[in-house]
N, C-alpha and C positions, 0 to 999 in steps of 0.2 A: 264307203265304210272307212272309219278313221283307224288310226294305228292301234289304238287300244282294243277296238273290236276285232281287228284282224289278229291281234296277238291271242285273244281268247279263242277264236276259231282255230288258230294254229295249234294251240295247246291241246284242244280236244281232238283235233284231227290226227295228230301224231300218234296217239295211242290206238288209232283205228287203221293204221296202215299195214298192209301186207307188202313189205319192201321186196320188190320183184326184180329179178334179172333172168330173162329167158331168151338169150341170144344163142344161136347155134355154135358160135365160136367162143363162148364163155370159157374162162380158165379158172383153175382152183384159186389162184391168187385174187382174181377179180371177185370171186364168191366170198373169200375171206374178208376182203375189203368191204363188201356189201354188209356182211355181218357186223363189222366194226361201226357201221353207221346206225346200228339198231338201237343204241342207247343215246339219249339226248338229254339236254339240261332239264327237260320236263318229263322224263320217263322214257320207257322203251316203246318201240313199235309193237304191233300185235303179232306179226309173223314175218318170216323170211320165206319167199316163194322162189323156187329154183327147179331146174330139170332134175329128174330122179337120180341121175349119176352124181349129183352134188349133195345128196342128202347127208352122207357121212361127213363131207367137208364142213357143212353147216353145223352139224351136231358137235363136231370137235371144236370148231371155232367158238360157238356159243358157250360150250363148256369152259373153254379157256377164258372167256370173258365173264364167266359166272352169270350167264344169261339163260342157261338151260331151262330154268323153271319159269322164266318170264316171257320168252319169245318162242312161239310155236314154229315148227318146221312144216312148210307147205310145199307140195309138189303138184305137177300137172300130169294128167292122164288123158289119152285119146286126143292129144294136143298136137297141132292147133286145128286140124281140119275135121275132127270128129268122125273119122272114117274107119276106125278099128272095129273089130268084131267084139261082141259081148265077152267072148271067151278070152280074148287078148286083154281087154279092160280088166277082167277079173284077175288075170295073172299079174298085170302091171300094178294094180292096187295092192294085191297081196305082197308083192316084192317091195313096194314102196313103204308099206307099214312095217314090214320086217326090217327094213333098212333104218327106220327111225322116224318116218313121217307121221305127223300128228293131224295133218289136214290134207285132203285130196281135192284138187280142183279138176273136175271132170268135164270135158267138152261133150255136150249133148250131140247126138248125131243129127244136127240141125238140117243138113241137106236132105236127109231122108224124110224128116218132118215136112220140109217144104214140098216134097214130092207126094205128100199125103200119107206117109207111113208113120203112124203114131206108135205102133206096137213096139218097134225096135227101141225107140227112145224110152218108153216106159220100162221095158224089160231091162235095159242097160242101167237105168238109174236104180231100179230095185235090186239088181245084182250087185251094183257098187255099194249100195247102202248096207246090204247084208254083210259084206266083207268089212265095211267100215265099223259096223256095230261090233263085230268080233274083235276088231283091232282097236276099239275105242277111239276111232278117228272121226273127224268132222268131214262131212261131204258137202262141197260147194259145186253146184252144177252151172256150167257156163252155157248160156243159151245162144250166144252170138247174135244179140239183138239187132246189130247193124246190118247183118246179112238177112235176117228174117224180114226186117223192114216194116211190114204191115202190123198195125196194132193187134189185129186178130191173131196173127201168128206169134207175136211176142207174148200175148196173153196165153195162148194155147201151150207154148213151150214152158212158160212159168208154171202153169197148172200141172203139166206133166211132171216137171221136176219136183214140185211139191208133193204130188200124188205118189211119186216114187220114193219119197223119203229124204229129199234134199234138206240139209241143215241151212244152206244158203242158196239163193239164186243169184248168179253173177252175170253181169251184162255181157262181157266180152273177153276175148283172148288178148286183145291188144295187137293182133296180127292182121287186121282187116282195115278197110278204108274208113269205115264208121264204127267207132267203139262206143263207149258210154255216152249217152245223151240224156238230158233231163226228161225228154218226152218218153223214151223207152223206160227209164227208171220209174217214172210215174205209173206206167202200166204194170211193171213188176211189183212195185210196192203195193199197189192196189190189189193185185192178185194175192199177195201174201196176206194183206189185211182181210180180204174176203174169205180166204181159206180158213181163218181162225186157228191156224196152226203156228207153232213156235218155230218160225223160219226166218233167217236173216237175209240180208241184201248186201251185195258187193258191187260197187261201181269200179270198173277196170278199164283202163285205156282212155287217155284224153283229158283226165283231170290233172291239170298242171299248176294251177295257182291257188292261193289261199281263198281268193274270192270265188273261184269255181267250186272249191271244196265246200264253202259256206252254202252255195246254192243246193248242193246235194244233201247236206245236213238239214237244211231248212225244209226241203221237200219231204225227207223222211220223217221229220218231227211233225209236219202238218198232217201226214197220212197216218202215221203209226203212234204219234204222241211224243211229247218231249222227253220222257224217260226211257224210250225204247232205244235211243242211239247210244249203244255201248259196244265194246268189242265183241260181245256175245251175239250181237244182231247186225252190226254195221261194219263194213270194211271198205277201204279204198285199196285197189290193186294199183300200185304206182312205183315208178322208179325216180322220176324227176321231181315229184311233188314234195318229197321230204325237204329238199334244199330250199324250196320256196317257203314252206312252213317255218323252217328255222330262220329264214331271213325275216319273216313277219314277226317272229319272237324278238329278234334283236333290234 
């Protein structure tokens, strides 16, 4: 891919990024610095994704930067292992929305699914969706595709997330050995297409270069159509990708 083509990919991909920082030792200053990266020469990223305790920090910093109407605030729930109860998830989503979150990235109880328990996964997504509807929040369901491993499980998890009301199906937490892959993304995107529902896709973890981003964009266009790839339907969950995209622009 030549430099001009890379620049075009970078310009599109920047607007699709959920700029993410999810380290246990994150500080408020680091989160403010993350927010300051949200505006670029070709526009803003789609969202800032942080732990719930930093929602207010992000809201204040985006306000200071006059980005409050442009950049969504995303946070994580049942993260990263997917082992909380449905009741805990409901409480955490309620609190996050009250604090100012616009988007909820919920980890599906994937270990229970792997053990054959589909009921808890579906119940949790439905409960989360009900609260998100009340709070006008977007629900992204993380299926942890790298841990599921098998195509059949990735497909099943995607279908459960969609059936429960997910607005996006997201590959990964970024906290396991295998995160986003093109193979898993193809299964998820195909599940979305086959559902005929208005559901988006988020590739998270492991997408680090402009060339890699192009592969995911091209896959989505092939399966869902060229006009489908917008922030309303496609996101990258990333921390280091933005720097590479900006380098491709320059």
